[in-house]
N, C-alpha and C positions, 0 to 999 in steps of 0.2 A: 260367698260374700267377700272374704279376704283370701287372696291368692299370692303366695310368694314363690318366685321362680329363680332358682340358682343364685340366691343372695350371698354375696361375698362382702366382707367389710374389713378393711385394713386401716391401721393407724401407723403410718410410716412403714417399717418393716414387719410390724406385728400384725399378723392375720388373725382376726378375732372370729369372724364367721367364714366358713369354708364350704359354701354351696348349700344353702338352706332351701328346701322346697316344703311348702306347707299349704294346706287348705283349711279354712275355718268357715263353718256354715252359720247362717243366721240362727240365733237362739242357742248356740252351743256355749257350754262352759268348758274351756280348755285350760288345763294347767301346764306350765312349763317348769320342769324340775331339772336339777343337776347340781354338780358341785360349784362352788364359787369359782369364777373365772371361766366358766364353760361358754359364756356368751349370751346368757339369758336376757340380761338387761339391755345389752346392745341390740338384740333382736327386737325386744319390746319397743325400744326407741325408734327403730326403723319402721316397725308396723305403725307406730304412732306419729310418724312423719316428723319427729323431733330430730332425726338424722337421716341421711341418705345412704343407700348402699354404695359401695365402691363399684360393684357391678351386679347385674341381676335386676329384678323388678318386684315391686309390691303393688298389687292391684286391689282396689275397692270397687266391687261391682264392675269389674273389667276395666276400670279407669286406672292408668298408671299415674299415681299421684306425684311421683318423683319428677315427672316432666312438667309439672305446674310451676309457675313463678312463685317466688317466696311469699308474695302477698296472697296469692290464691291458695297456697298450701296452708298459710296461717288461717285463712277463712274456712277452708275445708276442715282443718283440725278443730276449730272452735265449734263448728256445727255438727260434726260427725263422730268425734272421739272424746270420750271422757277419761280422765286419769285419776287414779287413786294410788298414792304412794305409801311407803312405810310410815313416814311422818306426814301429818295432815296438811302442812303448808297453808294453814288458814292465816289470813292477814290479821295480826293481833289487834289492830286499831279499829276493826270493824266487827259488828255483831254477826251472829250466825246468819240472820236474814240478809244482811248486806254482803257477806261473803258469797252467798248463793247468787245474788243478783249480778255480781260483777261479770261472769261470762255472758249473761243475757244482755247486759248493757253493751258489751263489746260487739255482740252480734246485731245490735241495733234494735233489740226488742223494746217496745215502749215500757216505761216505768211501771204503770199500773199492771200490765200483763206479767211483767217479770216478778213483781212482788206477789201476785196471786199464785204464780207457779211455784215460787220459793216457799210460800206458806203451805201449799198443798204437799210439797215434798217433805217439809219438816214435820207436818202432821202425820204423813204416811210412815215416817221413820220414828214416830213417837217422840218428837222433839218440839212439839208445839208450845211447851212451857219454857223453851230455851231460845225462843226467837230473838229476844233482845240481849241475850248473853254474849259477851265477847269470849274468845277461845280460852282465856285464862280462867274463866269461871265455869268451864265445862270439864267433865271427867275425860280420861283418855278415850274411852269407848264412845262418848258423845262427840268428841272432836272428830273421830274417824267417821262416824255416821254423818256428821255435817259435811265432811269431805266427800263422802259417797253421794250425798244429796247434790252437792255442787257439781260433781261429775255428771249427774243426770239432768242438769238444769236445761240444756238445750236439746233434749231428746236425741242424744247421740245414738248411732247405730251400734257402737261397740264401746265397752268399758275396758281399759287396759289397767291392770293393777300390778304393782311391783312390790312384793312382800307386804301386802296390805295389813296383815295381822301381826307382822314382825315386831311391832312396838306395843302390843297389847298382851294383857294377862290371858290365861287360858279361857276364862269365862267369857271375856269380851271377844276373844278370837272366835270362839264357837258361835256367838251371836252374829258376828260379822259374816262368817261363812254361811250361816242360815239365811242372812239377809240377801246375799247374792242369788240364792236359789229362789227366794221370794220375788225378787226383782225380775228374774227371768220368767217366772210364771205370770207376773202381772204385765210386764212390758215386752216380753219376748226379747229381752236384752241379751246381747252376746258379750261374753267375758273371756278375756285372755289374761291369765293370772300367773305371774312368776312367783313361786313360793318354795320355801323349804319345809312348810308344814305338810307332813305326810297325810294327815287326816283330811285336809282340804284337797290335796292332790287326788286322793282316792275317791272323794265325793264327786269329782268333776266327771263330765261326760267322756273326756279323753285326757290322757296324760302324755305329754311329749317329753321325752328324756333327752337332754342335751349333754354331749360329752365333747370337749375340745373343739367347740365351734361347729358341731354337726348335730343333727337330730337323728337318733338311732331308730 
């Protein structure tokens, strides 16, 4: 599904990624671990088309997305990739339902269809009583579940998560980790998760260890 070939990334004279090869299959939950500065987030950004490699390629179903125009990359990202970050990044002026609908509206999905999809996801994540709540009225765990629902909104083929439980207490972190596996079972969702949480890393189908810009 996702194939990385000899990925290098440099910022000026600083070489962050030093020849990464990886294969990620549909329905896998893969964790990426390593010390701070190993290049984990940079790799995730390249997989997510938020950045381009200095050399090498990243392919989705054999398509080299780095060769697409910026407009086509943005459209591809919106329809195929969901993002979950350490901080929920929900827009504070919008309700949970409205936050979910934004990616769908960007993709041109009709309002009625988007609202129905958003309500279904919020119900699935046990947030049906929080539909009209703004982020400030939600707990930390609820905010992160809304962020996960938003990532799922456009039926993406892969979810990329960067320290998704890093801002949660242990109880909410465990609930979030269980949720990833529930989503995989229900939607055959693929997850690539950068994490320092060893429990989550050990639960994953595979664990990729990064050291100094390389995968061991």
